[in-house]
FITORVO-629471 format. One record per residue: residue in three letters; chain; x, y, z of N, C-alpha, C in turn. Coordinates in nm, 2 decimals, always signed. Atoms other than C-alpha are relative to their C-alpha. Example, Ala and Ser with C-alpha at 12.3 -4.5 7.8 and 13.67 -1.06 7.14 Angstrom:
residues 2
ATOM  residuo  cadena     n_u     n_v     n_w    ca_u    ca_v    ca_w     c_u     c_v     c_w
ATOM      Ala       A   +0.09   -0.12   +0.00   +1.23   -0.45   +0.78   +0.09   +0.12   +0.00
ATOM      Ser       A   -0.09   -0.11   +0.00   +1.37   -0.11   +0.71   -0.08   +0.11   +0.08
//
This chain:
residues 152
ATOM  residuo  cadena     n_u     n_v     n_w    ca_u    ca_v    ca_w     c_u     c_v     c_w
ATOM      Met       A   -0.10   +0.01   -0.11   +8.48   +5.84  +14.48   +0.03   -0.14   +0.04
ATOM      Lys       A   -0.02   +0.14   -0.04   +8.42   +5.48  +14.57   +0.08   -0.07   -0.11
ATOM      Lys       A   -0.07   +0.06   +0.12   +8.54   +5.38  +14.22   +0.15   +0.03   +0.01
ATOM      His       A   -0.14   -0.04   -0.01   +8.87   +5.57  +14.27   +0.07   -0.07   +0.12
ATOM      Leu       A   -0.05   +0.07   -0.12   +8.92   +5.42  +14.62   +0.02   -0.15   -0.03
ATOM      Leu       A   -0.01   +0.14   +0.04   +8.86   +5.07  +14.48   +0.12   -0.02   -0.09
ATOM      Ile       A   -0.12   +0.01   +0.09   +9.12   +5.12  +14.21   +0.13   +0.02   +0.08
ATOM      Ile       A   -0.12   -0.02   -0.08   +9.38   +5.25  +14.46   +0.02   -0.12   +0.08
ATOM      Ile       A   -0.02   +0.12   -0.08   +9.32   +4.96  +14.69   +0.04   -0.12   -0.08
ATOM      Thr       A   -0.03   +0.10   +0.09   +9.34   +4.72  +14.40   +0.15   +0.01   -0.04
ATOM      Ile       A   -0.14   -0.02   +0.04   +9.67   +4.87  +14.29   +0.10   -0.03   +0.12
ATOM      Ile       A   -0.08   +0.02   -0.11   +9.81   +4.86  +14.64   +0.01   -0.16   +0.03
ATOM      Leu       A   +0.00   +0.15   -0.02   +9.71   +4.49  +14.68   +0.08   -0.07   -0.10
ATOM      Ile       A   -0.08   +0.06   +0.10   +9.87   +4.40  +14.35   +0.15   +0.03   +0.03
ATOM      Ala       A   -0.14   -0.03   -0.04  +10.19   +4.58  +14.46   +0.05   -0.09   +0.11
ATOM      Ile       A   -0.04   +0.08   -0.12  +10.19   +4.39  +14.79   +0.02   -0.14   -0.05
ATOM      Ile       A   -0.01   +0.14   +0.05  +10.14   +4.06  +14.61   +0.13   -0.02   -0.08
ATOM      Ile       A   -0.13   +0.01   +0.08  +10.43   +4.13  +14.37   +0.12   +0.01   +0.09
ATOM      Val       A   -0.11   -0.01   -0.09  +10.66   +4.23  +14.65   +0.01   -0.13   +0.08
ATOM      Cys       A   -0.01   +0.13   -0.07  +10.57   +3.92  +14.85   +0.05   -0.11   -0.09
ATOM      Tyr       A   -0.05   +0.10   +0.09  +10.62   +3.70  +14.55   +0.15   +0.01   -0.02
ATOM      Asn       A   -0.15   -0.02   +0.02  +10.97   +3.85  +14.49   +0.08   -0.04   +0.12
ATOM      Ile       A   -0.07   +0.04   -0.12  +11.06   +3.80  +14.85   +0.01   -0.15   +0.01
ATOM      Ile       A   +0.00   +0.14   -0.01  +10.96   +3.44  +14.84   +0.09   -0.06   -0.10
ATOM      Gln       A   -0.10   +0.05   +0.10  +11.16   +3.39  +14.52   +0.14   +0.01   +0.04
ATOM      Ile       A   -0.14   -0.02   -0.05  +11.47   +3.54  +14.67   +0.03   -0.09   +0.11
ATOM      Gln       A   -0.03   +0.09   -0.11  +11.44   +3.33  +14.99   +0.01   -0.14   -0.06
ATOM      Gly       A   -0.01   +0.13   +0.06  +11.39   +3.02  +14.77   +0.14   -0.02   -0.06
ATOM      Lys       A   -0.13   +0.00   +0.06  +11.71   +3.10  +14.58   +0.11   -0.01   +0.10
ATOM      Gln       A   -0.10   +0.01   -0.11  +11.90   +3.16  +14.90   +0.00   -0.13   +0.07
ATOM      Asn       A   +0.01   +0.13   -0.05  +11.78   +2.83  +15.04   +0.06   -0.10   -0.09
ATOM      Glu       A   -0.06   +0.09   +0.10  +11.88   +2.65  +14.72   +0.15   +0.01   +0.00
ATOM      Leu       A   -0.15   -0.03   +0.00  +12.23   +2.81  +14.73   +0.05   -0.06   +0.13
ATOM      Lys       A   -0.04   +0.05   -0.13  +12.26   +2.72  +15.10   +0.01   -0.15   +0.00
ATOM      Asn       A   +0.00   +0.14   +0.01  +12.17   +2.36  +15.04   +0.10   -0.06   -0.09
ATOM      Tyr       A   -0.11   +0.04   +0.09  +12.40   +2.33  +14.74   +0.13   +0.01   +0.06
ATOM      Asn       A   -0.13   -0.02   -0.07  +12.70   +2.47  +14.93   +0.01   -0.10   +0.12
ATOM      Leu       A   -0.01   +0.08   -0.12  +12.62   +2.27  +15.24   +0.04   -0.15   -0.04
ATOM      Ala       A   -0.05   +0.14   +0.05  +12.67   +1.94  +15.04   +0.15   -0.01   +0.00
ATOM      Tyr       A   -0.14   -0.01   +0.01  +13.03   +2.05  +15.01   +0.06   +0.05   +0.14
ATOM      Glu       A   -0.06   -0.06   -0.12  +13.08   +2.26  +15.33   +0.00   -0.09   +0.12
ATOM      Asn       A   +0.00   +0.10   -0.11  +13.00   +1.96  +15.55   +0.13   -0.06   +0.03
ATOM      Tyr       A   -0.13   +0.06   -0.01  +13.35   +1.84  +15.49   +0.11   +0.10   +0.03
ATOM      Leu       A   -0.10   -0.10   -0.01  +13.53   +2.17  +15.54   +0.05   +0.01   +0.15
ATOM      Asn       A   -0.06   -0.02   -0.13  +13.77   +2.23  +15.83   -0.02   -0.11   +0.10
ATOM      Lys       A   +0.00   +0.12   -0.08  +13.74   +1.88  +15.95   +0.10   -0.10   -0.05
ATOM      Glu       A   -0.08   +0.11   +0.05  +13.97   +1.58  +15.93   -0.09   -0.10   -0.05
ATOM      Ile       A   +0.09   +0.10   +0.06  +13.81   +1.34  +15.70   +0.09   -0.11   -0.07
ATOM      Tyr       A   -0.07   +0.11   +0.07  +13.90   +1.01  +15.54   +0.00   +0.01   -0.15
ATOM      Gly       A   +0.00   +0.00   +0.14  +13.99   +0.95  +15.18   -0.13   -0.05   -0.06
ATOM      Ser       A   +0.13   +0.04   +0.05  +13.65   +0.78  +15.14   -0.09   +0.12   -0.01
ATOM      Asp       A   +0.09   -0.12   +0.01  +13.48   +1.11  +15.22   +0.05   +0.09   -0.11
ATOM      Val       A   -0.05   -0.08   +0.11  +13.71   +1.29  +14.98   -0.05   -0.06   -0.14
ATOM      Ala       A   +0.06   +0.06   +0.12  +13.60   +1.04  +14.71   -0.14   +0.04   -0.02
ATOM      Thr       A   +0.14   -0.04   +0.01  +13.24   +1.12  +14.79   -0.01   +0.14   -0.05
ATOM      Val       A   +0.00   -0.14   +0.04  +13.31   +1.49  +14.75   +0.04   +0.01   -0.15
ATOM      Met       A   -0.04   +0.00   +0.14  +13.49   +1.43  +14.42   -0.11   -0.05   -0.09
ATOM      Asn       A   +0.11   +0.06   +0.08  +13.21   +1.21  +14.29   -0.12   +0.10   -0.01
ATOM      Lys       A   +0.10   -0.10   +0.01  +12.96   +1.48  +14.38   +0.03   +0.11   -0.09
ATOM      Ala       A   -0.04   -0.11   +0.09  +13.16   +1.75  +14.20   +0.00   -0.05   -0.14
ATOM      Leu       A   +0.00   +0.05   +0.14  +13.21   +1.53  +13.89   -0.14   -0.01   -0.05
ATOM      Asp       A   +0.14   +0.02   +0.04  +12.84   +1.45  +13.88   -0.06   +0.14   -0.03
ATOM      Ser       A   +0.06   -0.13   +0.02  +12.75   +1.82  +13.92   +0.05   +0.07   -0.12
ATOM      Asn       A   -0.06   -0.06   +0.12  +12.99   +1.93  +13.65   -0.06   -0.06   -0.13
ATOM      Lys       A   +0.06   +0.07   +0.12  +12.85   +1.67  +13.41   -0.14   +0.04   -0.02
ATOM      Lys       A   +0.14   -0.04   +0.00  +12.49   +1.76  +13.50   -0.01   +0.14   -0.06
ATOM      Asn       A   +0.00   -0.14   +0.04  +12.57   +2.13  +13.44   +0.07   +0.02   -0.14
ATOM      Asn       A   -0.06   -0.01   +0.14  +12.74   +2.06  +13.10   +0.12   +0.09   +0.01
ATOM      Ile       A   -0.12   -0.08   -0.01  +13.07   +2.21  +13.22   +0.10   -0.05   -0.11
ATOM      Gln       A   -0.10   +0.03   +0.11  +13.32   +2.22  +12.93   +0.13   -0.05   +0.06
ATOM      Lys       A   -0.13   +0.04   -0.04  +13.66   +2.05  +12.95   +0.10   +0.06   -0.09
ATOM      Asp       A   -0.10   -0.05   +0.08  +13.99   +2.17  +12.83   +0.07   -0.11   -0.08
ATOM      Glu       A   -0.06   +0.10   +0.08  +14.23   +1.98  +12.60   +0.07   -0.11   +0.09
ATOM      Lys       A   -0.06   +0.10   -0.09  +14.38   +1.80  +12.91   -0.11   -0.09   +0.07
ATOM      Gly       A   +0.11   +0.07   -0.07  +14.03   +1.68  +13.02   -0.04   +0.05   +0.13
ATOM      Tyr       A   +0.04   -0.07   -0.12  +14.00   +1.92  +13.31   -0.12   +0.09   -0.02
ATOM      Phe       A   +0.12   -0.08   +0.01  +13.67   +2.09  +13.38   +0.05   +0.15   +0.00
ATOM      Ile       A   -0.03   -0.14   +0.01  +13.69   +2.46  +13.29   -0.09   +0.08   +0.10
ATOM      Asp       A   +0.08   -0.09   -0.09  +13.58   +2.72  +13.55   -0.09   +0.09   -0.08
ATOM      Asn       A   +0.09   -0.08   +0.08  +13.27   +2.88  +13.41   -0.05   +0.12   +0.08
ATOM      Gly       A   +0.04   -0.12   -0.08  +13.23   +3.14  +13.69   -0.14   -0.01   +0.06
ATOM      Gln       A   +0.14   +0.01   -0.06  +12.88   +3.01  +13.79   -0.02   -0.12   +0.08
ATOM      Asp       A   +0.03   +0.12   -0.07  +12.84   +2.65  +13.88   +0.09   -0.12   -0.02
ATOM      Ser       A   -0.10   +0.10   +0.01  +13.15   +2.46  +13.80   +0.07   -0.03   +0.14
ATOM      Val       A   -0.06   +0.03   -0.13  +13.32   +2.28  +14.09   +0.14   -0.07   -0.03
ATOM      Gln       A   -0.13   +0.06   +0.01  +13.69   +2.19  +14.11   +0.05   -0.05   +0.13
ATOM      Ile       A   -0.06   +0.06   -0.12  +13.85   +1.96  +14.36   +0.15   -0.03   -0.03
ATOM      Glu       A   -0.14   +0.03   +0.01  +14.23   +1.94  +14.41   +0.04   -0.07   +0.13
ATOM      Leu       A   -0.06   +0.07   -0.11  +14.42   +1.70  +14.63   +0.15   +0.03   +0.01
ATOM      Ile       A   -0.14   -0.02   -0.02  +14.76   +1.79  +14.78   +0.05   -0.13   +0.07
ATOM      Met       A   -0.04   +0.13   -0.05  +14.92   +1.45  +14.83   +0.15   +0.00   +0.04
ATOM      Ile       A   -0.14   +0.01   -0.05  +15.24   +1.37  +15.02   +0.07   -0.10   -0.09
ATOM      Thr       A   -0.08   +0.09   +0.09  +15.50   +1.22  +14.78   +0.13   -0.04   +0.07
ATOM      Asp       A   -0.12   +0.04   -0.07  +15.80   +1.22  +15.01   +0.00   +0.07   +0.14
ATOM      Glu       A   +0.02   -0.06   -0.13  +15.75   +1.28  +15.38   +0.13   +0.05   +0.06
ATOM      Glu       A   -0.13   -0.05   -0.05  +16.12   +1.31  +15.46   +0.04   +0.13   -0.06
ATOM      Lys       A   -0.03   -0.12   +0.07  +16.17   +1.58  +15.20   -0.11   +0.10   +0.01
ATOM      Gln       A   +0.12   -0.09   -0.01  +15.83   +1.73  +15.28   -0.05   +0.04   -0.14
ATOM      Glu       A   +0.05   -0.02   +0.13  +15.74   +1.70  +14.91   -0.14   -0.04   -0.02
ATOM      Thr       A   +0.14   +0.03   +0.03  +15.38   +1.71  +14.78   -0.02   +0.02   -0.15
ATOM      Thr       A   +0.04   -0.02   +0.14  +15.21   +1.69  +14.45   -0.15   +0.03   +0.00
ATOM      Thr       A   +0.14   -0.03   +0.01  +14.88   +1.84  +14.36   -0.07   -0.07   -0.12
ATOM      Tyr       A   +0.08   +0.07   +0.10  +14.62   +1.63  +14.17   -0.14   +0.06   -0.01
ATOM      Lys       A   +0.13   -0.04   +0.03  +14.30   +1.74  +14.01   -0.09   -0.12   +0.01
ATOM      Met       A   +0.09   +0.11   -0.02  +13.99   +1.53  +14.07   -0.02   -0.08   -0.13
ATOM      Glu       A   +0.01   +0.07   +0.13  +13.98   +1.44  +13.69   +0.11   -0.10   -0.01
ATOM      Thr       A   -0.11   +0.09   +0.00  +14.32   +1.28  +13.73   -0.03   -0.12   +0.08
ATOM      Ile       A   +0.04   +0.11   -0.09  +14.19   +1.07  +14.02   -0.10   -0.09   -0.07
ATOM      Glu       A   +0.10   +0.07   +0.07  +13.89   +0.98  +13.81   +0.06   -0.09   -0.11
ATOM      Gln       A   -0.07   +0.08   +0.11  +14.11   +0.87  +13.51   +0.07   -0.12   +0.05
ATOM      Val       A   -0.08   +0.12   -0.06  +14.33   +0.65  +13.74   -0.10   -0.10   +0.05
ATOM      Gly       A   +0.11   +0.09   -0.05  +14.01   +0.51  +13.89   -0.03   +0.03   +0.15
ATOM      Met       A   +0.05   -0.03   -0.13  +13.81   +0.60  +14.20   +0.02   -0.12   +0.09
ATOM      Thr       A   -0.02   +0.12   -0.08  +13.83   +0.24  +14.31   +0.14   -0.02   +0.05
ATOM      Ser       A   -0.14   +0.01   -0.03  +14.21   +0.25  +14.30   +0.03   +0.10   +0.11
ATOM      Phe       A   -0.03   -0.10   -0.10  +14.21   +0.57  +14.50   -0.06   -0.04   +0.14
ATOM      Leu       A   +0.06   +0.05   -0.12  +13.97   +0.42  +14.76   +0.08   -0.12   +0.06
ATOM      Ser       A   -0.08   +0.12   -0.06  +14.18   +0.10  +14.80   +0.13   +0.05   +0.06
ATOM      Asn       A   -0.13   -0.05   -0.05  +14.49   +0.31  +14.86   -0.01   +0.11   +0.11
ATOM      Phe       A   +0.01   -0.11   -0.08  +14.36   +0.61  +15.05   -0.13   +0.01   +0.08
ATOM      Ser       A   +0.13   -0.01   -0.07  +14.02   +0.53  +15.21   +0.01   +0.04   +0.14
ATOM      Leu       A   -0.02   -0.03   -0.14  +14.16   +0.55  +15.56   +0.10   +0.10   +0.03
ATOM      Thr       A   -0.10   -0.11   -0.01  +14.41   +0.83  +15.50   -0.08   +0.12   +0.04
ATOM      Thr       A   +0.07   -0.12   -0.04  +14.32   +1.16  +15.66   +0.04   +0.12   -0.08
ATOM      Phe       A   -0.01   -0.12   +0.08  +14.27   +1.48  +15.47   -0.07   +0.11   +0.07
ATOM      Lys       A   +0.07   -0.11   -0.05  +14.17   +1.83  +15.56   -0.01   +0.11   -0.11
ATOM      Ser       A   +0.01   -0.11   +0.09  +14.04   +2.12  +15.35   +0.10   +0.11   +0.03
ATOM      Ser       A   -0.10   -0.10   -0.03  +14.31   +2.38  +15.31   -0.03   +0.13   -0.08
ATOM      Asn       A   +0.03   -0.12   +0.08  +14.15   +2.62  +15.06   -0.14   -0.02   -0.06
ATOM      Val       A   +0.14   +0.00   +0.06  +13.79   +2.70  +14.95   -0.02   +0.13   -0.07
ATOM      Lys       A   +0.03   -0.12   +0.08  +13.68   +2.94  +14.68   -0.15   -0.01   -0.04
ATOM      Tyr       A   +0.14   +0.00   +0.04  +13.33   +3.05  +14.58   +0.00   +0.09   -0.13
ATOM      His       A   +0.03   -0.08   +0.12  +13.20   +3.19  +14.25   -0.05   +0.14   +0.04
ATOM      Lys       A   +0.04   -0.14   -0.04  +13.17   +3.57  +14.28   -0.15   +0.03   -0.04
ATOM      Asp       A   +0.13   -0.03   +0.05  +12.85   +3.59  +14.07   -0.11   -0.08   +0.07
ATOM      Thr       A   +0.11   +0.08   -0.05  +12.65   +3.30  +14.22   +0.02   -0.03   +0.15
ATOM      Gly       A   -0.02   +0.04   -0.14  +12.81   +3.24  +14.56   +0.01   -0.15   +0.02
ATOM      Lys       A   -0.01   +0.14   -0.01  +12.83   +2.87  +14.48   +0.15   -0.04   +0.02
ATOM      Ile       A   -0.14   +0.05   -0.01  +13.14   +2.66  +14.57   +0.06   -0.01   -0.13
ATOM      Ala       A   -0.08   +0.01   +0.12  +13.40   +2.69  +14.30   +0.11   -0.10   +0.00
ATOM      Lys       A   -0.12   +0.08   -0.01  +13.70   +2.51  +14.43   +0.03   -0.04   +0.15
ATOM      Ile       A   -0.04   +0.05   -0.13  +13.80   +2.30  +14.73   +0.14   -0.07   -0.02
ATOM      Thr       A   -0.13   +0.08   +0.00  +14.16   +2.18  +14.80   +0.00   -0.08   +0.13
ATOM      Phe       A   -0.02   +0.08   -0.11  +14.21   +1.89  +15.03   +0.15   -0.04   +0.01
ATOM      Glu       A   -0.14   +0.03   -0.02  +14.55   +1.83  +15.18   +0.01   -0.13   +0.09
ATOM      Gln       A   -0.02   +0.13   -0.07  +14.67   +1.48  +15.29   +0.08   +0.04   +0.13
ATOM      Leu       A   -0.07   -0.03   -0.13  +14.77   +1.50  +15.66   +0.10   -0.10   +0.04
ATOM      Glu       A   -0.10   +0.11   -0.04  +14.96   +1.17  +15.69   +0.03   -0.08   -0.13
ATOM      Ser       A   -0.04   +0.09   +0.11  +15.15   +0.95  +15.45   -0.05   -0.14   +0.04
ATOM      Ile       A   +0.04   +0.13   -0.03  +15.04   +0.60  +15.41   +0.12   -0.09   +0.01
ATOM      Ser       A   -0.12   +0.09   -0.02  +15.27   +0.32  +15.52   -0.05   -0.14   -0.02
ATOM      Tyr       A   +0.03   +0.13   +0.03  +15.27   -0.03  +15.40   +0.08   -0.10   +0.08
//
């Protein structure tokens, strides 16, 4: 009788340990996701300067390179549905005609981040669109819209 009771208690303890371990793993993954997204979400729905946009673009470029995200024939990172990050900028090209052009972060990188900073570091931007990967919940795409044109 004591032997059966000891076996049942052991099985219950092992089950409790497994459940607790799984809960800790899930919480760890949720915290990791929260911290990952927070690095980008800190800039959302706020007016930020071009220097902050450059920071977000550099973070996304580094993340994509670290995660070995493939590029297409034009040199743009391909959405892999898990951990790729895309940043787009909607820039004012003609304020009078209210014309804008959308640029991908890879285009800005090719032109040069230093050039972008020298021209737009004090220009204000605001996020206008945010998308998340369905499977992982990670940031997939952020669009920043230029709020004011620069004048020389």
